[in-house]
C-alpha positions in Angstrom: 96.8 -134.5 -92.8 97.3 -135.5 -89.1 94.5 -134.9 -86.3 95.7 -132.9 -83.5 94.2 -133.1 -80.1 94.0 -129.8 -78.3 93.9 -129.8 -74.7 92.7 -127.4 -72.4 95.1 -125.8 -70.1 92.6 -125.0 -67.5 89.6 -127.0 -65.9 86.6 -125.3 -64.1 83.7 -126.7 -62.0 80.7 -125.4 -60.2 81.2 -124.6 -56.7 78.4 -123.9 -53.9 78.5 -122.8 -50.3 77.6 -125.0 -47.5 74.4 -122.9 -47.0 72.7 -124.7 -50.1 70.7 -127.5 -48.9 71.2 -130.6 -50.9 68.3 -132.8 -51.9 70.3 -135.6 -53.5 73.7 -136.9 -52.5 76.4 -134.9 -54.2 80.2 -133.9 -53.7 80.1 -131.7 -50.9 80.5 -128.2 -52.1 81.8 -128.8 -55.7 81.1 -130.5 -59.0 83.0 -132.4 -61.4 86.1 -130.7 -63.2 85.5 -130.1 -66.8 87.8 -128.5 -69.4 87.7 -124.7 -69.6 86.1 -124.4 -73.0 83.6 -121.7 -74.3 80.7 -124.0 -74.2 81.5 -125.6 -70.7 82.1 -121.9 -69.4 78.7 -120.8 -70.8 76.9 -123.7 -69.2 78.3 -123.1 -65.9 77.9 -119.5 -65.9 74.1 -120.4 -66.5 74.2 -122.6 -63.4 75.9 -120.2 -61.4 73.1 -117.5 -62.3 70.4 -120.2 -61.6 71.8 -121.4 -58.4 72.4 -117.5 -57.1 68.8 -117.1 -58.1 67.3 -120.0 -56.0 69.8 -120.0 -53.0 71.0 -116.4 -52.8 73.7 -113.9 -54.0 77.1 -115.5 -54.0 75.9 -119.1 -53.0 77.4 -120.6 -56.3 80.7 -119.6 -58.3 83.0 -121.1 -60.8 86.5 -122.4 -59.5 89.3 -122.7 -61.8 92.6 -124.8 -61.7 95.5 -125.6 -64.1 95.2 -128.9 -65.7 
C-alpha cells in the first residue's frame, strides 16, 4: 500500500490592520502562510476573534490564496 501526500489547494494567514500596535517585530500586516486545513482554520478563527477583542472589530481577518 502506497502513502499519498495530500496537498492543500489553498493557504491562509492571519492579517491585521495598520492600526494594531505591534510590541514585537513582525511582518507588517500579515502572518505566515499555512495550508488551509480544518485545524489551521480553527486556530486562525480563534486568533481573529482574540485580536478583534483586543484591538477592535475588523482589525484582524483571515486572508486566503491559491497554493
